[in-house]
N, C-alpha and C positions, 0 to 999 in steps of 0.2 A: 327552597322556601326562604322568604325574607322575614326578618323579625323586626317588630316595632315596639318600643318601650313607651308605655303610657303610665305615668305615675310610677308605681313600683311593680307593675305587671308587664310581662312580656307576652305579646300576642303575635302568633305566627301568621304571616300574610302570604298567600300563594304568590309565587314569582310569576310575572307576566311573561309569556313566551315571546321571544324576539321575532321580528318580522322574517328574518332569514330562516329560522327553524320552522316556522309555519309554512313558508314557501317550499322548503325542502320536503316537508311532510306531504304537502299537497302534490308536489311533483312525483314523489314515490308512489302515492296512491293512484295518481293518474297513469303512471307507467305500468303499475300492476294491473289496472283495469284494461288498458290497451293490450297488454300481453295476454290477458285472459280472453279478450275479444278475438285476437288473432288465432290463438291455439284452441279456442272453444269448439269450433267445428271439427277439428281433428280429434279432440278428446271425446266429443259426442259420437263421432264415427267409430272410434276405438271401443267405446262402451257398447254401442248398439250392435256392431258387427263382429266384435271379438270377445269382449269380456262376458257379456250376457249369453251369447251362444255357447261359449265354452262351459260356463256354469250350468246352463240348461242341459248340455250334453252329459256333463258329469252326473247330474241328478237323474237324467233319463237312463243312464247306463245301469241303474239299479232297479229298473222297471221293465215290464213287458207291455209293449204297446204296438199295435199294428197301424197306427196313423189315425184311426177313428175309434170312438168309443172311450171307455174308461181305461185308465192306466193302472196296472197291478204291480205292487212292490214285490220284487223277487230276490232282493239282497244281492249276493254275489253269484247268483245262478248264471247270469250272462257272461261273467268273466270265466267261470268254470267251463261253460260251453265253448267259449272262444279258444281257450288253451287246449281243449280236447278235440277241436275241429282240425281235421287233416287239411281242409281248404285254407284255413287260417295259417297253418304252418307252411303250406306251399306258397301262399301269398307273401309271407314273411321272408322265406328263403329267396324268392324271386326279387323282392325289394332289396335284400342285402346284396345279391349278385349284381343287380342293376347299379346300386350305389358303389360297389367295389370297382366297377368298370368305369362308370361315368364321372365320378368325382375326381379320382387321380388323373384320368384322361383329360378332362376338361381343364383342370388346373395346369397340368404340364403343357398341353398344346397351346393354351391361351398365353402362358408365360413365354413360350418360345416365339410365338407370333408377335407378342408385344416387344420382345427384345429385337426382333428383325425390323419391325415397323419403326421402332424408336431410333434406328440408325440409318434410315433411308430418307430420301427427299419425298415431298408430297405426302406427309403423314396424314393430312386431313382426308385425302382421297382414299387411302388404305383403311383408315378408321371407318369411313362411310361404307366401304365395300364389306368389311368384316362385320359391321354392326347391323347390316340389313336384316339378317335372320332374327335379330332380337326384336325388331319392330314389326315383324311379320307374324300374322296369326298362326298360333300353334296348330290349328286345324288345317290351314293351308299347307304348312310344312309337312304335316302328317300325310295329307293327300298326295303331295308331290312325291314324297318318298315311298308311299304305298304303290304308286304307279311305277317308280324307278326300280323297286325291289320285286315287282311281280315276276313269278317264275316263268310265265309263258311269253309275255310280250314286254316285260320291263326293260328299261334302258340298260341297266347293268348287265343282265343276263344276255341281252342281244349283242352287246359288245364282246362279252366273254366268249360267246359262241363264234362270232364272225372273226374276231382278231386272233384268238388263241385256240379255237376248236375245242374249248372245254365244255363239260357237261355240268353247268352250275346247278346248285340246289335251289329249291323254292324257299327263299330266305325266311319268309314269315310263316311257313308251314312246318319247318323242321323244329321239333321241340327243344333241341339242344342249342339252336342258333337264334331263336326268336328274341330272347332277352338281351343277349349281347348286341344284336342288330339294332334293337330299339335304343340301347345305351349309346351306340355309335351315332345314331341320329340325334340323340339328346346332346352329345358332345358337340356335334356340328352346329346345333341350334344355339348353344350357350357360349360359344367361343367369343362372339362379338362383345357381349356384355363384360365378360371376365377380362378380355384383352384391354378394353378401355380403362378398367380399374387398375390393371397392372401398368398401363402406360402412365396413368396419373402418379402411381407410386414410383416408377422409374424416373420420371421427370422431376420428382421432388428430391432426388439424390443429387447432392452437389457434385459438379464435375471435378472439383479439386481433389476428391478422394482418388478418382481414377488417374488423374494427372500425376499425383504423387506416386501411385503404384507403378505407372509407366516409367517414371524416372528411376524407380528402384529395380526395373526390369521384370516386373510381374507379367506373366502371360495373360491372355484374355480369359482363359479358363480359371486361372487363380484369382483374377479380379472378380469374376462372377461369384465364385464360391466364398471368397474372403471379404468382399465388399458389398456387391450388389445383393446377393441373397440374404445376408444378415440384416441389411438396412431395409430390405423389402419384406421381411418376415411378418410385420403387422398386416401388410396388404395380402400376403399369402394366407394368413390366418383368416382374414375377413372373407376372402373369396372361397376358401375351403368351407367355412361355416355356412355361407349362403348356398353353395353348391350342395352341401350335405343335406340341408333342410329341403331344398328343392328336389333332390333325388328321392328322399323318403316320401315326398308328397306327389310323385309322378302319377299322372292320371290321363291327361289329354292325349299324349302320344299313344299310350296303350289302348285307350278307348277307341280312337279313330282307326288305328292301324290293325289291331288284332281283336279288340274287345275281350281281351284276356285269353284268347285262344293261341294255338289249337288246344282244345280242351280247356284246361286252366293253366297251361304252360307259361303264360305271360301275365297272369293275374297278379297285381301288386296290392299292397295294403289299402291304398285309397280306392282302387277298383273293387276290391273285396267289400269295403265299406259301402260303396255305391250299390253293388249288387245286393247286399244284405238289406239295405234300407229301401231302395226304390224298385227292386225286382221281387224280393221275398217279403217286403213290407214288415220287416222285423227291426223296428227303429231302436228298441232297447238294446238288442244285440249289436247293431251297427254302432251305437254310441259307445258301447263297451270296447269294441275294436278301435274306435277313434281315440278313446282314452289310453289304450295300450300304446297306440302309435305316438300320441302326445308324450307319454312317459319315455318311450324309447328315444325320441328326438331330444327331449330335455336332458336325459342322462348322457347321451353322446355329446351334446353341446357343452354341458358342464365339464365333461371329461376333457374336451378340447381346450376349454378355458383353463382348466387346471394344468394341462400340458403346456399351454402357452406361458403361464406364469412360472412353471417349474423349469422350463428349459430355455426360455428366452429372457435375457437380462438386458436392461437398458442402463446406460451410463447416465448418471445425474449431470 
């Protein structure tokens, strides 16, 4: 504010903004509008396809609804029925078993392949070969492995019989083998994506660390555990989180290869949600199961974030 003295009175006169400040203000508003323009479609998609459906599922989990007609508020009845259901407990145990096999297997195998590819020539060709399953339809992958694992004429059993004279089992019919077999297929399908992420992390590590370690006489194993793995820990954490969320949400491989069979021996949480909603037409109960799965994934993810902050320290 500027002041002007007229006679014996002081009058406050608003200061005139400078041309530079007006220009900066207009530029900041223009940048904000352009930013909103570019992220607007993504925000709209997130709202329409994620936020609203999750909110609606949460509301629906307290109701009884068969897809048509009126919805009836039942409170926590759907959640009580969920935890009392033996089918739900079976689906949960199968999902945990699948996760326990697929997540560590995928992370370890992908990291080993990334370490090998990072130290050979023609990295681009190897990246392309290993990444092909990632860009292949999951249905196509399931159908190929369904044929390869067939107990009568499958490729795997044919070779086992002709080369080793073995009597192999029918992999997708044995109740004790079906979930581990699907987990192995999932590991094979996810190696390419995880390997590319690990390669990016490995190539971001400065070679000077390894050169200094070699001068000090450190072996390759010691360089890996003392240099590579600590510097790669954020990448390992990211791949683990992504793999964990994907494992808990596994559906396509199960649906195409076994449809939850034999019996319910390979039914997972998402497959159980699908069966409850679109076979039994109990949408309220399926929404309750979906909310339970959402809570499990959220708690496990938060626990991993806590573990990352607790055990991994970064130097300023």
